[in-house]
The first five atom37 places (N, CA, C, CB, O) and aatype in JSON, in Angstrom:
{
  "aatype": [12, 16, 6, 16, 15, 7, 7, 8, 13, 15, 19, 10, 1, 14, 0, 7, 1, 10, 10, 9, 15, 16, 1, 14, 18, 3, 6, 10, 14, 1, 6, 1, 14, 0, 15, 16, 14, 14, 1, 19, 8, 1, 0, 0, 3, 7, 16, 3, 1, 16, 19, 16, 13, 5, 10, 17, 8, 17, 8, 17, 8, 3, 3, 7, 6, 1, 18, 3, 10, 6, 8, 0],
  "atom_mask": [
    [1, 1, 1, 1, 1],
    [1, 1, 1, 1, 1],
    [1, 1, 1, 1, 1],
    [1, 1, 1, 1, 1],
    [1, 1, 1, 1, 1],
    [1, 1, 1, 0, 1],
    [1, 1, 1, 0, 1],
    [1, 1, 1, 1, 1],
    [1, 1, 1, 1, 1],
    [1, 1, 1, 1, 1],
    [1, 1, 1, 1, 1],
    [1, 1, 1, 1, 1],
    [1, 1, 1, 1, 1],
    [1, 1, 1, 1, 1],
    [1, 1, 1, 1, 1],
    [1, 1, 1, 0, 1],
    [1, 1, 1, 1, 1],
    [1, 1, 1, 1, 1],
    [1, 1, 1, 1, 1],
    [1, 1, 1, 1, 1],
    [1, 1, 1, 1, 1],
    [1, 1, 1, 1, 1],
    [1, 1, 1, 1, 1],
    [1, 1, 1, 1, 1],
    [1, 1, 1, 1, 1],
    [1, 1, 1, 1, 1],
    [1, 1, 1, 1, 1],
    [1, 1, 1, 1, 1],
    [1, 1, 1, 1, 1],
    [1, 1, 1, 1, 1],
    [1, 1, 1, 1, 1],
    [1, 1, 1, 1, 1],
    [1, 1, 1, 1, 1],
    [1, 1, 1, 1, 1],
    [1, 1, 1, 1, 1],
    [1, 1, 1, 1, 1],
    [1, 1, 1, 1, 1],
    [1, 1, 1, 1, 1],
    [1, 1, 1, 1, 1],
    [1, 1, 1, 1, 1],
    [1, 1, 1, 1, 1],
    [1, 1, 1, 1, 1],
    [1, 1, 1, 1, 1],
    [1, 1, 1, 1, 1],
    [1, 1, 1, 1, 1],
    [1, 1, 1, 0, 1],
    [1, 1, 1, 1, 1],
    [1, 1, 1, 1, 1],
    [1, 1, 1, 1, 1],
    [1, 1, 1, 1, 1],
    [1, 1, 1, 1, 1],
    [1, 1, 1, 1, 1],
    [1, 1, 1, 1, 1],
    [1, 1, 1, 1, 1],
    [1, 1, 1, 1, 1],
    [1, 1, 1, 1, 1],
    [1, 1, 1, 1, 1],
    [1, 1, 1, 1, 1],
    [1, 1, 1, 1, 1],
    [1, 1, 1, 1, 1],
    [1, 1, 1, 1, 1],
    [1, 1, 1, 1, 1],
    [1, 1, 1, 1, 1],
    [1, 1, 1, 0, 1],
    [1, 1, 1, 1, 1],
    [1, 1, 1, 1, 1],
    [1, 1, 1, 1, 1],
    [1, 1, 1, 1, 1],
    [1, 1, 1, 1, 1],
    [1, 1, 1, 1, 1],
    [1, 1, 1, 1, 1],
    [1, 1, 1, 1, 1]
  ],
  "atom_positions": [
    [[134.17, 95.88, 64.27], [134.77, 94.82, 65.04], [136.23, 95.14, 65.37], [134.67, 93.5, 64.29], [136.69, 94.86, 66.47]],
    [[136.95, 95.71, 64.43], [138.36, 96.02, 64.65], [138.54, 97.0, 65.81], [139.0, 96.58, 63.38], [139.44, 96.81, 66.63]],
    [[137.72, 98.02, 65.88], [137.85, 99.0, 66.95], [137.57, 98.38, 68.31], [136.9, 100.17, 66.71], [138.3, 98.65, 69.27]],
    [[136.56, 97.56, 68.41], [136.19, 97.0, 69.71], [137.14, 95.91, 70.17], [134.8, 96.45, 69.66], [137.28, 95.69, 71.37]],
    [[137.81, 95.24, 69.25], [138.71, 94.16, 69.66], [140.16, 94.62, 69.77], [138.62, 93.01, 68.67], [141.03, 93.79, 70.04]],
    [[140.43, 95.89, 69.58], [141.8, 96.39, 69.66], [142.48, 96.06, 70.96], [0.0, 0.0, 0.0], [143.66, 95.7, 70.96]],
    [[141.78, 96.18, 72.08], [142.35, 95.86, 73.38], [142.7, 94.4, 73.51], [0.0, 0.0, 0.0], [143.67, 94.05, 74.18]],
    [[141.92, 93.53, 72.88], [142.21, 92.1, 72.93], [143.52, 91.78, 72.24], [141.06, 91.3, 72.29], [144.31, 90.98, 72.73]],
    [[143.75, 92.41, 71.11], [144.97, 92.13, 70.36], [146.21, 92.55, 71.13], [144.94, 92.84, 69.01], [147.28, 91.96, 70.95]],
    [[146.1, 93.55, 71.98], [147.28, 94.04, 72.7], [147.8, 93.03, 73.72], [146.94, 95.35, 73.4], [148.95, 93.15, 74.15]],
    [[147.01, 92.07, 74.12], [147.46, 91.09, 75.11], [147.8, 89.72, 74.5], [146.4, 90.91, 76.17], [148.17, 88.79, 75.22]],
    [[147.67, 89.61, 73.18], [148.02, 88.35, 72.53], [149.53, 88.21, 72.42], [147.37, 88.27, 71.14], [150.26, 89.2, 72.32]],
    [[150.0, 86.98, 72.43], [151.4, 86.71, 72.16], [151.68, 86.99, 70.69], [151.77, 85.23, 72.53], [150.74, 87.03, 69.88]],
    [[152.93, 87.18, 70.32], [153.24, 87.34, 68.89], [152.71, 86.14, 68.11], [154.78, 87.49, 68.68], [152.91, 84.99, 68.5]],
    [[152.05, 86.4, 67.03], [151.41, 85.39, 66.16], [150.25, 84.69, 66.87], [152.45, 84.35, 65.72], [149.78, 83.66, 66.4]],
    [[149.78, 85.24, 68.01], [148.63, 84.66, 68.69], [147.36, 84.87, 67.89], [0.0, 0.0, 0.0], [147.33, 85.69, 66.97]],
    [[146.32, 84.14, 68.23], [145.05, 84.23, 67.52], [143.94, 84.6, 68.49], [144.71, 82.9, 66.81], [143.95, 84.22, 69.66]],
    [[143.0, 85.34, 67.98], [141.83, 85.75, 68.75], [140.61, 85.14, 68.1], [141.71, 87.3, 68.84], [140.38, 85.33, 66.91]],
    [[139.82, 84.4, 68.88], [138.6, 83.79, 68.38], [137.42, 84.51, 69.02], [138.56, 82.26, 68.69], [137.3, 84.57, 70.24]],
    [[136.55, 85.04, 68.19], [135.37, 85.76, 68.67], [134.15, 85.07, 68.09], [135.41, 87.27, 68.26], [134.09, 84.78, 66.9]],
    [[133.17, 84.8, 68.94], [131.92, 84.23, 68.45], [130.76, 85.07, 68.94], [131.76, 82.76, 68.91], [130.88, 85.82, 69.91]],
    [[129.66, 84.95, 68.26], [128.46, 85.67, 68.67], [127.33, 84.67, 68.85], [128.07, 86.75, 67.62], [127.27, 83.63, 68.21]],
    [[126.45, 85.01, 69.73], [125.23, 84.23, 69.95], [124.05, 85.18, 69.92], [125.29, 83.44, 71.31], [124.21, 86.38, 70.14]],
    [[122.9, 84.67, 69.64], [121.71, 85.54, 69.68], [121.27, 85.77, 71.13], [120.54, 84.91, 68.85], [120.27, 85.22, 71.58]],
    [[122.03, 86.59, 71.85], [121.81, 86.75, 73.29], [120.43, 87.29, 73.63], [122.85, 87.66, 73.86], [119.92, 87.0, 74.71]],
    [[119.81, 88.06, 72.75], [118.46, 88.56, 73.03], [117.43, 87.45, 72.98], [118.09, 89.64, 72.03], [116.43, 87.51, 73.69]],
    [[117.66, 86.44, 72.16], [116.69, 85.34, 72.0], [116.81, 84.29, 73.1], [116.88, 84.68, 70.66], [115.82, 83.66, 73.46]],
    [[117.99, 84.09, 73.63], [118.21, 83.01, 74.59], [117.29, 83.07, 75.81], [119.63, 83.02, 75.05], [116.69, 82.05, 76.15]],
    [[117.14, 84.21, 76.5], [116.25, 84.22, 77.67], [114.78, 83.97, 77.31], [116.38, 85.54, 78.39], [114.04, 83.42, 78.12]],
    [[114.37, 84.37, 76.13], [112.98, 84.13, 75.72], [112.74, 82.65, 75.43], [112.62, 84.98, 74.48], [111.73, 82.08, 75.83]],
    [[113.68, 82.05, 74.72], [113.5, 80.65, 74.3], [113.96, 79.65, 75.36], [114.25, 80.41, 73.02], [113.46, 78.52, 75.39]],
    [[114.89, 80.03, 76.21], [115.42, 79.18, 77.27], [115.71, 77.75, 76.8], [114.45, 79.14, 78.43], [115.13, 76.8, 77.32]],
    [[116.59, 77.6, 75.82], [116.87, 76.24, 75.34], [117.48, 75.37, 76.44], [117.81, 76.29, 74.13], [118.21, 75.87, 77.3]],
    [[117.17, 74.1, 76.41], [117.7, 73.16, 77.4], [119.07, 72.62, 77.0], [116.74, 72.01, 77.61], [119.8, 72.1, 77.84]],
    [[119.41, 72.76, 75.72], [120.7, 72.23, 75.26], [121.07, 72.86, 73.92], [120.65, 70.69, 75.14], [120.27, 73.53, 73.28]],
    [[122.31, 72.62, 73.53], [122.75, 72.99, 72.19], [122.61, 71.75, 71.3], [124.24, 73.52, 72.2], [122.53, 70.64, 71.81]],
    [[122.59, 71.94, 69.99], [122.54, 70.76, 69.12], [123.83, 69.95, 69.25], [122.33, 71.18, 67.64], [124.89, 70.51, 69.52]],
    [[123.75, 68.64, 69.06], [124.96, 67.82, 69.11], [125.9, 68.16, 67.96], [124.6, 66.32, 69.08], [125.46, 68.48, 66.85]],
    [[127.19, 68.08, 68.24], [128.22, 68.31, 67.21], [129.13, 67.1, 67.17], [129.04, 69.61, 67.5], [129.49, 66.55, 68.21]],
    [[129.49, 66.68, 65.98], [130.38, 65.54, 65.8], [131.77, 66.07, 65.48], [129.87, 64.58, 64.66], [131.94, 66.84, 64.54]],
    [[132.75, 65.65, 66.26], [134.14, 66.02, 66.07], [134.9, 64.76, 65.65], [134.75, 66.66, 67.36], [134.7, 63.69, 66.22]],
    [[135.76, 64.91, 64.69], [136.57, 63.77, 64.22], [138.04, 63.99, 64.57], [136.4, 63.57, 62.69], [138.53, 65.12, 64.57]],
    [[138.72, 62.9, 64.88], [140.17, 62.97, 65.11], [140.85, 63.34, 63.81], [140.71, 61.61, 65.66], [140.3, 63.14, 62.73]],
    [[142.05, 63.88, 63.9], [142.79, 64.32, 62.71], [142.97, 63.18, 61.71], [144.16, 64.88, 63.12], [142.96, 63.41, 60.5]],
    [[143.14, 61.96, 62.21], [143.33, 60.83, 61.29], [142.0, 60.22, 60.83], [144.18, 59.75, 61.96], [141.99, 59.28, 60.03]],
    [[140.88, 60.77, 61.32], [139.56, 60.31, 60.88], [139.07, 59.03, 61.51], [0.0, 0.0, 0.0], [138.0, 58.55, 61.15]],
    [[139.82, 58.46, 62.46], [139.43, 57.17, 63.03], [138.44, 57.29, 64.17], [140.64, 56.44, 63.51], [137.57, 56.43, 64.32]],
    [[138.54, 58.33, 64.98], [137.68, 58.47, 66.14], [136.69, 59.61, 65.94], [138.5, 58.71, 67.4], [136.99, 60.61, 65.3]],
    [[135.5, 59.43, 66.51], [134.5, 60.49, 66.5], [134.05, 60.73, 67.94], [133.29, 60.13, 65.58], [133.96, 59.8, 68.74]],
    [[133.76, 61.98, 68.24], [133.22, 62.35, 69.54], [132.03, 63.26, 69.31], [134.31, 63.06, 70.44], [132.08, 64.17, 68.48]],
    [[130.95, 63.01, 70.03], [129.77, 63.86, 69.96], [129.73, 64.69, 71.23], [128.45, 63.02, 69.79], [129.81, 64.15, 72.33]],
    [[129.61, 66.0, 71.09], [129.53, 66.88, 72.25], [128.3, 67.77, 72.15], [130.79, 67.75, 72.37], [127.79, 68.03, 71.06]],
    [[127.83, 68.22, 73.3], [126.73, 69.17, 73.39], [126.78, 69.8, 74.77], [125.34, 68.5, 73.12], [127.52, 69.35, 75.63]],
    [[125.98, 70.83, 74.96], [125.9, 71.49, 76.26], [124.48, 71.35, 76.81], [126.3, 72.99, 76.15], [123.51, 71.45, 76.07]],
    [[124.38, 71.11, 78.1], [123.1, 71.14, 78.81], [123.03, 72.45, 79.56], [122.94, 69.91, 79.78], [123.96, 72.8, 80.29]],
    [[121.95, 73.19, 79.39], [121.8, 74.51, 80.02], [120.76, 74.44, 81.13], [121.4, 75.57, 78.97], [119.64, 73.98, 80.91]],
    [[121.13, 74.9, 82.31], [120.24, 74.93, 83.47], [119.93, 76.4, 83.78], [120.9, 74.21, 84.72], [120.81, 77.13, 84.23]],
    [[118.7, 76.82, 83.54], [118.29, 78.22, 83.71], [117.87, 78.5, 85.13], [117.14, 78.57, 82.75], [117.25, 77.65, 85.78]],
    [[118.21, 79.69, 85.65], [117.81, 80.11, 86.99], [117.88, 81.63, 87.08], [118.71, 79.45, 88.08], [118.47, 82.29, 86.22]],
    [[117.27, 82.16, 88.11], [117.22, 83.61, 88.31], [118.25, 84.07, 89.32], [115.82, 84.04, 88.76], [118.52, 83.37, 90.3]],
    [[118.82, 85.23, 89.08], [119.69, 85.93, 90.02], [119.07, 87.28, 90.29], [121.16, 86.07, 89.46], [118.14, 87.69, 89.59]],
    [[119.55, 87.97, 91.29], [119.04, 89.3, 91.6], [119.16, 90.26, 90.42], [119.77, 89.88, 92.8], [118.32, 91.14, 90.24]],
    [[120.19, 90.07, 89.61], [120.4, 90.98, 88.48], [119.91, 90.41, 87.15], [121.86, 91.33, 88.37], [120.23, 90.97, 86.1]],
    [[119.16, 89.34, 87.16], [118.58, 88.81, 85.92], [118.72, 87.31, 85.8], [0.0, 0.0, 0.0], [119.24, 86.63, 86.69]],
    [[118.26, 86.81, 84.68], [118.26, 85.37, 84.44], [119.63, 84.92, 83.94], [117.17, 85.0, 83.42], [120.29, 85.63, 83.18]],
    [[120.04, 83.75, 84.38], [121.34, 83.19, 84.01], [121.15, 81.71, 83.67], [122.39, 83.36, 85.16], [120.1, 81.12, 83.91]],
    [[122.2, 81.14, 83.11], [122.21, 79.69, 82.94], [123.59, 79.16, 83.29], [121.82, 79.3, 81.5], [124.61, 79.81, 83.06]],
    [[123.6, 77.97, 83.84], [124.83, 77.22, 84.04], [124.84, 76.16, 82.94], [124.91, 76.57, 85.51], [123.79, 75.72, 82.48]],
    [[126.02, 75.76, 82.54], [126.06, 74.75, 81.49], [126.98, 73.61, 81.86], [126.51, 75.37, 80.18], [127.94, 73.76, 82.61]],
    [[126.63, 72.46, 81.31], [127.44, 71.26, 81.45], [127.87, 70.85, 80.05], [126.67, 70.11, 82.18], [127.05, 70.82, 79.13]],
    [[129.13, 70.53, 79.9], [129.6, 69.96, 78.62], [129.42, 68.46, 78.71], [131.1, 70.35, 78.31], [129.86, 67.83, 79.68]],
    [[128.8, 67.89, 77.71], [128.6, 66.43, 77.69], [129.11, 65.87, 76.39], [127.1, 66.07, 77.89], [129.04, 64.66, 76.17]]
  ]
}
């Protein structure tokens, strides 16, 4: 991971942070999920909660299958 992300670190501000996530990209086109699971986010003071998820709309392009997403 360090070797592949070296270029990313070169463009960060001093004390900047790099967030990297992975998804099971090989499984997604086979399973074609319609959404992500809901996630509950809480405000720092714990008073408010927000539930978020993504809706995925699958379609074909000349170079392969893609999805568009909506944040809800």
